[in-house]
C-alpha positions as protocol buffer text, in pm:
chain_id: "A"
residue {
  index: 1
  type: MET
  ca { x: -555 y: -2137 z: 1403 }
}
residue {
  index: 2
  type: THR
  ca { x: -815 y: -2262 z: 1652 }
}
residue {
  index: 3
  type: THR
  ca { x: -1160 y: -2385 z: 1540 }
}
residue {
  index: 4
  type: HIS
  ca { x: -1406 y: -2065 z: 1452 }
}
residue {
  index: 5
  type: ARG
  ca { x: -1734 y: -1980 z: 1606 }
}
residue {
  index: 6
  type: ARG
  ca { x: -2031 y: -1850 z: 1486 }
}
residue {
  index: 7
  type: ILE
  ca { x: -2285 y: -1525 z: 1557 }
}
residue {
  index: 8
  type: THR
  ca { x: -2607 y: -1579 z: 1396 }
}
residue {
  index: 9
  type: SER
  ca { x: -2799 y: -1284 z: 1531 }
}
residue {
  index: 10
  type: THR
  ca { x: -2798 y: -906 z: 1483 }
}
residue {
  index: 11
  type: ASP
  ca { x: -2908 y: -897 z: 1861 }
}
residue {
  index: 12
  type: ASN
  ca { x: -2553 y: -1052 z: 1958 }
}
residue {
  index: 13
  type: PRO
  ca { x: -2376 y: -784 z: 2167 }
}
residue {
  index: 14
  type: GLU
  ca { x: -2031 y: -865 z: 1994 }
}
residue {
  index: 15
  type: PHE
  ca { x: -2203 y: -822 z: 1646 }
}
residue {
  index: 16
  type: ARG
  ca { x: -2351 y: -483 z: 1748 }
}
residue {
  index: 17
  type: ALA
  ca { x: -2039 y: -377 z: 1906 }
}
residue {
  index: 18
  type: VAL
  ca { x: -1820 y: -436 z: 1594 }
}
residue {
  index: 19
  type: ARG
  ca { x: -2111 y: -282 z: 1368 }
}
residue {
  index: 20
  type: ASP
  ca { x: -2113 y: 27 z: 1573 }
}
residue {
  index: 21
  type: LEU
  ca { x: -1740 y: 33 z: 1541 }
}
residue {
  index: 22
  type: ALA
  ca { x: -1786 y: 27 z: 1156 }
}
residue {
  index: 23
  type: HIS
  ca { x: -2008 y: 301 z: 1121 }
}
residue {
  index: 24
  type: SER
  ca { x: -1962 y: 541 z: 1427 }
}
residue {
  index: 25
  type: ALA
  ca { x: -1665 y: 763 z: 1478 }
}
residue {
  index: 26
  type: ARG
  ca { x: -1763 y: 838 z: 1801 }
}
residue {
  index: 27
  type: GLU
  ca { x: -1752 y: 484 z: 1911 }
}
residue {
  index: 28
  type: ARG
  ca { x: -1412 y: 412 z: 1738 }
}
residue {
  index: 29
  type: ARG
  ca { x: -1276 y: 733 z: 1937 }
}
residue {
  index: 30
  type: ARG
  ca { x: -1424 y: 627 z: 2227 }
}
residue {
  index: 31
  type: HIS
  ca { x: -1305 y: 240 z: 2272 }
}
residue {
  index: 32
  type: GLY
  ca { x: -984 y: 365 z: 2089 }
}
residue {
  index: 33
  type: ARG
  ca { x: -1028 y: 78 z: 1836 }
}
residue {
  index: 34
  type: SER
  ca { x: -1061 y: 62 z: 1455 }
}
residue {
  index: 35
  type: LEU
  ca { x: -1207 y: -173 z: 1184 }
}
residue {
  index: 36
  type: LEU
  ca { x: -959 y: -288 z: 938 }
}
residue {
  index: 37
  type: GLU
  ca { x: -1156 y: -444 z: 624 }
}
residue {
  index: 38
  type: GLY
  ca { x: -1023 y: -633 z: 335 }
}
residue {
  index: 39
  type: VAL
  ca { x: -755 y: -869 z: 280 }
}
residue {
  index: 40
  type: HIS
  ca { x: -508 y: -586 z: 197 }
}
residue {
  index: 41
  type: LEU
  ca { x: -541 y: -385 z: 517 }
}
residue {
  index: 42
  type: CYS
  ca { x: -567 y: -671 z: 751 }
}
residue {
  index: 43
  type: GLU
  ca { x: -253 y: -834 z: 566 }
}
residue {
  index: 44
  type: SER
  ca { x: -54 y: -497 z: 620 }
}
residue {
  index: 45
  type: TRP
  ca { x: -173 y: -512 z: 999 }
}
residue {
  index: 46
  type: LEU
  ca { x: -8 y: -862 z: 1036 }
}
residue {
  index: 47
  type: ALA
  ca { x: 279 y: -758 z: 864 }
}
residue {
  index: 48
  type: HIS
  ca { x: 359 y: -471 z: 1081 }
}
residue {
  index: 49
  type: CYS
  ca { x: 145 y: -519 z: 1409 }
}
residue {
  index: 50
  type: ALA
  ca { x: 46 y: -747 z: 1662 }
}
residue {
  index: 51
  type: ALA
  ca { x: -221 y: -983 z: 1658 }
}
residue {
  index: 52
  type: PRO
  ca { x: -581 y: -825 z: 1619 }
}
residue {
  index: 53
  type: ARG
  ca { x: -833 y: -788 z: 1902 }
}
residue {
  index: 54
  type: SER
  ca { x: -1090 y: -982 z: 1707 }
}
residue {
  index: 55
  type: ALA
  ca { x: -1121 y: -1144 z: 1354 }
}
residue {
  index: 56
  type: PHE
  ca { x: -1435 y: -1151 z: 1166 }
}
residue {
  index: 57
  type: VAL
  ca { x: -1515 y: -1361 z: 833 }
}
residue {
  index: 58
  type: SER
  ca { x: -1807 y: -1403 z: 645 }
}
residue {
  index: 59
  type: ASP
  ca { x: -1921 y: -1750 z: 498 }
}
residue {
  index: 60
  type: SER
  ca { x: -1812 y: -1680 z: 147 }
}
residue {
  index: 61
  type: GLY
  ca { x: -1474 y: -1512 z: 286 }
}
residue {
  index: 62
  type: LEU
  ca { x: -1408 y: -1834 z: 483 }
}
residue {
  index: 63
  type: GLU
  ca { x: -1387 y: -2020 z: 141 }
}
residue {
  index: 64
  type: HIS
  ca { x: -1146 y: -1757 z: 13 }
}
residue {
  index: 65
  type: PRO
  ca { x: -788 y: -1887 z: -1 }
}
residue {
  index: 66
  type: GLU
  ca { x: -635 y: -1544 z: 70 }
}
residue {
  index: 67
  type: ALA
  ca { x: -874 y: -1483 z: 346 }
}
residue {
  index: 68
  type: ALA
  ca { x: -813 y: -1831 z: 481 }
}
residue {
  index: 69
  type: ALA
  ca { x: -443 y: -1780 z: 482 }
}
residue {
  index: 70
  type: LEU
  ca { x: -496 y: -1461 z: 684 }
}
residue {
  index: 71
  type: LEU
  ca { x: -681 y: -1621 z: 943 }
}
residue {
  index: 72
  type: ALA
  ca { x: -438 y: -1913 z: 950 }
}
residue {
  index: 73
  type: ARG
  ca { x: -141 y: -1636 z: 1050 }
}
residue {
  index: 74
  type: GLN
  ca { x: -330 y: -1490 z: 1339 }
}
residue {
  index: 75
  type: PRO
  ca { x: -385 y: -1681 z: 1677 }
}
residue {
  index: 76
  type: LEU
  ca { x: -760 y: -1567 z: 1736 }
}
residue {
  index: 77
  type: ARG
  ca { x: -1043 y: -1796 z: 1716 }
}
residue {
  index: 78
  type: PRO
  ca { x: -1227 y: -1593 z: 1406 }
}
residue {
  index: 79
  type: ILE
  ca { x: -1601 y: -1533 z: 1409 }
}
residue {
  index: 80
  type: VAL
  ca { x: -1802 y: -1632 z: 1116 }
}
residue {
  index: 81
  type: LEU
  ca { x: -2086 y: -1445 z: 989 }
}
residue {
  index: 82
  type: SER
  ca { x: -2330 y: -1522 z: 721 }
}
residue {
  index: 83
  type: ASP
  ca { x: -2278 y: -1310 z: 425 }
}
residue {
  index: 84
  type: ALA
  ca { x: -2592 y: -1107 z: 495 }
}
residue {
  index: 85
  type: LEU
  ca { x: -2474 y: -1048 z: 852 }
}
residue {
  index: 86
  type: PHE
  ca { x: -2153 y: -950 z: 759 }
}
residue {
  index: 87
  type: ALA
  ca { x: -2266 y: -692 z: 491 }
}
residue {
  index: 88
  type: GLU
  ca { x: -2442 y: -518 z: 792 }
}
residue {
  index: 89
  type: LEU
  ca { x: -2090 y: -422 z: 934 }
}
residue {
  index: 90
  type: SER
  ca { x: -1913 y: -403 z: 578 }
}
residue {
  index: 91
  type: THR
  ca { x: -1835 y: -33 z: 435 }
}
residue {
  index: 92
  type: LEU
  ca { x: -1711 y: -191 z: 111 }
}
residue {
  index: 93
  type: GLN
  ca { x: -1851 y: -331 z: -210 }
}
residue {
  index: 94
  type: ARG
  ca { x: -1760 y: -672 z: -334 }
}
residue {
  index: 95
  type: ALA
  ca { x: -1461 y: -721 z: -117 }
}
residue {
  index: 96
  type: VAL
  ca { x: -1357 y: -1047 z: 50 }
}
residue {
  index: 97
  type: GLY
  ca { x: -1551 y: -1077 z: 380 }
}
residue {
  index: 98
  type: ILE
  ca { x: -1260 y: -1030 z: 638 }
}
residue {
  index: 99
  type: ALA
  ca { x: -1237 y: -769 z: 920 }
}
residue {
  index: 100
  type: PHE
  ca { x: -997 y: -718 z: 1211 }
}
residue {
  index: 101
  type: VAL
  ca { x: -1086 y: -529 z: 1517 }
}
residue {
  index: 102
  type: VAL
  ca { x: -761 y: -343 z: 1628 }
}
residue {
  index: 103
  type: ASP
  ca { x: -633 y: -110 z: 1901 }
}
residue {
  index: 104
  type: THR
  ca { x: -588 y: 182 z: 1734 }
}
residue {
  index: 105
  type: PRO
  ca { x: -205 y: 292 z: 1739 }
}
residue {
  index: 106
  type: ARG
  ca { x: -136 y: 599 z: 1944 }
}
residue {
  index: 107
  type: PRO
  ca { x: 270 y: 667 z: 1922 }
}
residue {
  index: 108
  type: ALA
  ca { x: 395 y: 937 z: 2157 }
}
residue {
  index: 109
  type: LEU
  ca { x: 490 y: 1262 z: 1990 }
}
residue {
  index: 110
  type: PRO
  ca { x: 852 y: 1300 z: 2047 }
}
residue {
  index: 111
  type: ALA
  ca { x: 1029 y: 1560 z: 2277 }
}
residue {
  index: 112
  type: ALA
  ca { x: 1195 y: 1678 z: 1947 }
}
residue {
  index: 113
  type: ILE
  ca { x: 1056 y: 1689 z: 1598 }
}
residue {
  index: 114
  type: ASP
  ca { x: 1416 y: 1665 z: 1429 }
}
residue {
  index: 115
  type: ALA
  ca { x: 1330 y: 1455 z: 1120 }
}
residue {
  index: 116
  type: ASP
  ca { x: 1119 y: 1484 z: 802 }
}
residue {
  index: 117
  type: ALA
  ca { x: 756 y: 1506 z: 919 }
}
residue {
  index: 118
  type: LEU
  ca { x: 390 y: 1630 z: 787 }
}
residue {
  index: 119
  type: TYR
  ca { x: 165 y: 1865 z: 935 }
}
residue {
  index: 120
  type: LEU
  ca { x: -183 y: 1851 z: 789 }
}
residue {
  index: 121
  type: ASP
  ca { x: -398 y: 2148 z: 881 }
}
residue {
  index: 122
  type: ARG
  ca { x: -773 y: 2084 z: 882 }
}
residue {
  index: 123
  type: ILE
  ca { x: -761 y: 1883 z: 562 }
}
residue {
  index: 124
  type: GLN
  ca { x: -1114 y: 1740 z: 562 }
}
residue {
  index: 125
  type: ASP
  ca { x: -1177 y: 1508 z: 266 }
}
residue {
  index: 126
  type: PRO
  ca { x: -1088 y: 1137 z: 364 }
}
residue {
  index: 127
  type: GLY
  ca { x: -958 y: 1069 z: 27 }
}
residue {
  index: 128
  type: ASN
  ca { x: -699 y: 1348 z: 65 }
}
residue {
  index: 129
  type: VAL
  ca { x: -579 y: 1228 z: 388 }
}
residue {
  index: 130
  type: GLY
  ca { x: -528 y: 874 z: 292 }
}
residue {
  index: 131
  type: THR
  ca { x: -327 y: 988 z: -4 }
}
residue {
  index: 132
  type: LEU
  ca { x: -142 y: 1214 z: 172 }
}
residue {
  index: 133
  type: LEU
  ca { x: -19 y: 943 z: 421 }
}
residue {
  index: 134
  type: ARG
  ca { x: 34 y: 727 z: 138 }
}
residue {
  index: 135
  type: CYS
  ca { x: 263 y: 952 z: -15 }
}
residue {
  index: 136
  type: ALA
  ca { x: 439 y: 1023 z: 309 }
}
residue {
  index: 137
  type: ALA
  ca { x: 512 y: 640 z: 346 }
}
residue {
  index: 138
  type: ALA
  ca { x: 634 y: 607 z: -16 }
}
residue {
  index: 139
  type: ALA
  ca { x: 873 y: 907 z: 27 }
}
residue {
  index: 140
  type: GLY
  ca { x: 991 y: 759 z: 312 }
}
residue {
  index: 141
  type: ILE
  ca { x: 883 y: 993 z: 566 }
}
residue {
  index: 142
  type: GLY
  ca { x: 809 y: 820 z: 888 }
}
residue {
  index: 143
  type: ARG
  ca { x: 587 y: 1078 z: 1092 }
}
residue {
  index: 144
  type: VAL
  ca { x: 247 y: 1251 z: 1016 }
}
residue {
  index: 145
  type: ILE
  ca { x: 98 y: 1474 z: 1256 }
}
residue {
  index: 146
  type: THR
  ca { x: -250 y: 1635 z: 1201 }
}
residue {
  index: 147
  type: ALA
  ca { x: -440 y: 1942 z: 1328 }
}
residue {
  index: 148
  type: PRO
  ca { x: -760 y: 1952 z: 1483 }
}
residue {
  index: 149
  type: GLY
  ca { x: -1034 y: 1942 z: 1215 }
}
residue {
  index: 150
  type: THR
  ca { x: -853 y: 1732 z: 988 }
}
residue {
  index: 151
  type: ALA
  ca { x: -1017 y: 1393 z: 927 }
}
residue {
  index: 152
  type: TRP
  ca { x: -963 y: 1113 z: 1129 }
}
residue {
  index: 153
  type: CYS
  ca { x: -694 y: 907 z: 1006 }
}
residue {
  index: 154
  type: TRP
  ca { x: -829 y: 555 z: 1114 }
}
residue {
  index: 155
  type: SER
  ca { x: -1191 y: 600 z: 949 }
}
residue {
  index: 156
  type: PRO
  ca { x: -1279 y: 343 z: 699 }
}
residue {
  index: 157
  type: LYS
  ca { x: -1238 y: 567 z: 401 }
}
residue {
  index: 158
  type: VAL
  ca { x: -900 y: 720 z: 505 }
}
residue {
  index: 159
  type: LEU
  ca { x: -778 y: 355 z: 553 }
}
residue {
  index: 160
  type: ARG
  ca { x: -887 y: 275 z: 205 }
}
residue {
  index: 161
  type: ALA
  ca { x: -727 y: 560 z: 51 }
}
residue {
  index: 162
  type: GLY
  ca { x: -415 y: 498 z: 267 }
}
residue {
  index: 163
  type: MET
  ca { x: -367 y: 137 z: 141 }
}
residue {
  index: 164
  type: GLY
  ca { x: -174 y: -2 z: 426 }
}
residue {
  index: 165
  type: ALA
  ca { x: 48 y: 316 z: 478 }
}
residue {
  index: 166
  type: HIS
  ca { x: -83 y: 383 z: 810 }
}
residue {
  index: 167
  type: PHE
  ca { x: 146 y: 102 z: 930 }
}
residue {
  index: 168
  type: ALA
  ca { x: 467 y: 246 z: 819 }
}
residue {
  index: 169
  type: LEU
  ca { x: 417 y: 550 z: 981 }
}
residue {
  index: 170
  type: ALA
  ca { x: 376 y: 721 z: 1343 }
}
residue {
  index: 171
  type: ILE
  ca { x: 71 y: 902 z: 1312 }
}
residue {
  index: 172
  type: HIS
  ca { x: -35 y: 1156 z: 1566 }
}
residue {
  index: 173
  type: GLU
  ca { x: -386 y: 1280 z: 1562 }
}
residue {
  index: 174
  type: ALA
  ca { x: -572 y: 1641 z: 1676 }
}
residue {
  index: 175
  type: VAL
  ca { x: -219 y: 1800 z: 1793 }
}
residue {
  index: 176
  type: PRO
  ca { x: -250 y: 2168 z: 1830 }
}
residue {
  index: 177
  type: TRP
  ca { x: 0 y: 2372 z: 1655 }
}
residue {
  index: 178
  type: SER
  ca { x: 137 y: 2522 z: 1985 }
}
residue {
  index: 179
  type: THR
  ca { x: 235 y: 2157 z: 2069 }
}
residue {
  index: 180
  type: VAL
  ca { x: 447 y: 2101 z: 1752 }
}
residue {
  index: 181
  type: ARG
  ca { x: 606 y: 2432 z: 1748 }
}
residue {
  index: 182
  type: GLU
  ca { x: 752 y: 2386 z: 2079 }
}
residue {
  index: 183
  type: ARG
  ca { x: 911 y: 2070 z: 1969 }
}
residue {
  index: 184
  type: LEU
  ca { x: 1019 y: 2163 z: 1652 }
}
residue {
  index: 185
  type: ALA
  ca { x: 1399 y: 2124 z: 1564 }
}
residue {
  index: 186
  type: VAL
  ca { x: 1350 y: 2150 z: 1182 }
}
residue {
  index: 187
  type: PRO
  ca { x: 1234 y: 2423 z: 925 }
}
residue {
  index: 188
  type: ALA
  ca { x: 867 y: 2443 z: 857 }
}
residue {
  index: 189
  type: VAL
  ca { x: 812 y: 2458 z: 490 }
}
residue {
  index: 190
  type: GLY
  ca { x: 449 y: 2551 z: 310 }
}
residue {
  index: 191
  type: THR
  ca { x: 320 y: 2575 z: -32 }
}
residue {
  index: 192
  type: ARG
  ca { x: 159 y: 2871 z: -182 }
}
residue {
  index: 193
  type: LEU
  ca { x: 96 y: 3029 z: -540 }
}
residue {
  index: 194
  type: SER
  ca { x: 293 y: 3329 z: -485 }
}
residue {
  index: 195
  type: HIS
  ca { x: 571 y: 3512 z: -320 }
}
residue {
  index: 196
  type: ALA
  ca { x: 747 y: 3184 z: -301 }
}
residue {
  index: 197
  type: GLU
  ca { x: 1068 y: 3018 z: -445 }
}
residue {
  index: 198
  type: VAL
  ca { x: 1035 y: 2792 z: -733 }
}
residue {
  index: 199
  type: LEU
  ca { x: 1027 y: 2418 z: -620 }
}
residue {
  index: 200
  type: TRP
  ca { x: 1308 y: 2328 z: -862 }
}
residue {
  index: 201
  type: ASP
  ca { x: 1534 y: 2576 z: -752 }
}
residue {
  index: 202
  type: CYS
  ca { x: 1504 y: 2516 z: -377 }
}
residue {
  index: 203
  type: ASP
  ca { x: 1768 y: 2318 z: -208 }
}
residue {
  index: 204
  type: LEU
  ca { x: 1538 y: 2070 z: -1 }
}
residue {
  index: 205
  type: ARG
  ca { x: 1797 y: 1839 z: 120 }
}
residue {
  index: 206
  type: GLU
  ca { x: 1764 y: 1892 z: 504 }
}
residue {
  index: 207
  type: ASP
  ca { x: 1494 y: 1736 z: 734 }
}
residue {
  index: 208
  type: THR
  ca { x: 1182 y: 1932 z: 702 }
}
residue {
  index: 209
  type: LEU
  ca { x: 847 y: 1955 z: 835 }
}
residue {
  index: 210
  type: TRP
  ca { x: 590 y: 1998 z: 531 }
}
residue {
  index: 211
  type: LEU
  ca { x: 274 y: 2217 z: 629 }
}
residue {
  index: 212
  type: PHE
  ca { x: -8 y: 2137 z: 404 }
}
residue {
  index: 213
  type: GLY
  ca { x: -350 y: 2314 z: 459 }
}
residue {
  index: 214
  type: ASN
  ca { x: -725 y: 2300 z: 408 }
}
residue {
  index: 215
  type: GLU
  ca { x: -842 y: 2227 z: 70 }
}
residue {
  index: 216
  type: GLY
  ca { x: -1019 y: 2559 z: 38 }
}
residue {
  index: 217
  type: GLU
  ca { x: -835 y: 2797 z: 300 }
}
residue {
  index: 218
  type: GLY
  ca { x: -516 y: 2656 z: 258 }
}
residue {
  index: 219
  type: LEU
  ca { x: -279 y: 2703 z: 616 }
}
residue {
  index: 220
  type: SER
  ca { x: -439 y: 2898 z: 883 }
}
residue {
  index: 221
  type: GLY
  ca { x: -314 y: 3237 z: 1006 }
}
residue {
  index: 222
  type: ASP
  ca { x: -116 y: 3098 z: 1302 }
}
residue {
  index: 223
  type: LEU
  ca { x: 61 y: 2836 z: 1088 }
}
residue {
  index: 224
  type: VAL
  ca { x: 129 y: 3107 z: 792 }
}
residue {
  index: 225
  type: ALA
  ca { x: 327 y: 3314 z: 1058 }
}
residue {
  index: 226
  type: GLU
  ca { x: 558 y: 3020 z: 1119 }
}
residue {
  index: 227
  type: VAL
  ca { x: 659 y: 2914 z: 802 }
}
residue {
  index: 228
  type: ARG
  ca { x: 1024 y: 2927 z: 748 }
}
residue {
  index: 229
  type: ARG
  ca { x: 1017 y: 2903 z: 351 }
}
residue {
  index: 230
  type: TRP
  ca { x: 755 y: 2922 z: 74 }
}
residue {
  index: 231
  type: VAL
  ca { x: 778 y: 2705 z: -222 }
}
residue {
  index: 232
  type: ARG
  ca { x: 550 y: 2699 z: -532 }
}
residue {
  index: 233
  type: ILE
  ca { x: 508 y: 2415 z: -791 }
}
residue {
  index: 234
  type: PRO
  ca { x: 510 y: 2600 z: -1161 }
}
residue {
  index: 235
  type: GLN
  ca { x: 193 y: 2540 z: -1322 }
}
residue {
  index: 236
  type: ALA
  ca { x: 53 y: 2600 z: -1673 }
}
residue {
  index: 237
  type: GLY
  ca { x: -191 y: 2879 z: -1707 }
}
residue {
  index: 238
  type: GLY
  ca { x: -574 y: 2802 z: -1681 }
}
residue {
  index: 239
  type: VAL
  ca { x: -524 y: 2610 z: -1352 }
}
residue {
  index: 240
  type: ASP
  ca { x: -588 y: 2763 z: -1016 }
}
residue {
  index: 241
  type: SER
  ca { x: -391 y: 2511 z: -795 }
}
residue {
  index: 242
  type: LEU
  ca { x: -309 y: 2146 z: -754 }
}
residue {
  index: 243
  type: ASN
  ca { x: -505 y: 1927 z: -525 }
}
residue {
  index: 244
  type: VAL
  ca { x: -323 y: 1901 z: -179 }
}
residue {
  index: 245
  type: ALA
  ca { x: -251 y: 1557 z: -208 }
}
residue {
  index: 246
  type: ALA
  ca { x: -107 y: 1601 z: -568 }
}
residue {
  index: 247
  type: ALA
  ca { x: 107 y: 1902 z: -441 }
}
residue {
  index: 248
  type: ALA
  ca { x: 225 y: 1714 z: -169 }
}
residue {
  index: 249
  type: ALA
  ca { x: 338 y: 1411 z: -385 }
}
residue {
  index: 250
  type: VAL
  ca { x: 524 y: 1664 z: -608 }
}
residue {
  index: 251
  type: CYS
  ca { x: 709 y: 1824 z: -321 }
}
residue {
  index: 252
  type: LEU
  ca { x: 801 y: 1526 z: -148 }
}
residue {
  index: 253
  type: PHE
  ca { x: 950 y: 1329 z: -421 }
}
residue {
  index: 254
  type: GLU
  ca { x: 1134 y: 1649 z: -528 }
}
residue {
  index: 255
  type: GLN
  ca { x: 1296 y: 1629 z: -190 }
}
residue {
  index: 256
  type: GLN
  ca { x: 1384 y: 1261 z: -226 }
}
residue {
  index: 257
  type: ARG
  ca { x: 1529 y: 1349 z: -588 }
}
residue {
  index: 258
  type: GLN
  ca { x: 1752 y: 1593 z: -452 }
}
residue {
  index: 259
  type: ARG
  ca { x: 1873 y: 1373 z: -187 }
}
residue {
  index: 260
  type: GLY
  ca { x: 1949 y: 1088 z: -409 }
}
residue {
  index: 261
  type: ALA
  ca { x: 1814 y: 880 z: -129 }
}
residue {
  index: 262
  type: ARG
  ca { x: 1621 y: 527 z: -152 }
}
residue {
  index: 263
  type: ARG
  ca { x: 1485 y: 478 z: 172 }
}
């Protein structure tokens, strides 16, 4: 790691750019970049990806052993901000002051979707989307596709909920169902409360595209028509439904249990 450099003014163009990136979804999409904040996300990026575009650290972060070790592992000259200046770009509370600017990964959608994957249809809560990404990665599923209207996967809130799962996944955002359907080479499976097989009675060992829908409305009409198989999770009386991320976790790990696989 080379000697750091320092920014001291909010008028600095480089500081304004990273602050806009932190707080504006439009800026993140326009530039194709994301801001990773905190030791865990920055460490996960270095473990799975290339060097960041730039690295920022607060004065107190510079003294933190984990942040200092991270900065030493990447080749860039880090930019040091006062704690007050770093707080202007931070979206976290009481976190170690370190952040990476990275090029948002944009993998190409394969010509054939022939292995396990998730399709998220207009799921709007960032916490739900991040948890779904985390569940997919933990269950050994390597691909997540989102429909237009789903929360942006590389937003700060989704990144925090994902806890580094992003870097173990190929994430394809805002992909219309028509594009997925023409490449689909595995059955599409959905969940609902009635007119569906009990999850425990289903043979789930084959590769699957799991469809999970909007928190209030479920799957859109065009997707409902494409579902090859409906499953339901048995529940005690008095509860209308499970949270979408909780339902996904039950389904994905039941599939892994049946396979007896450790991926």
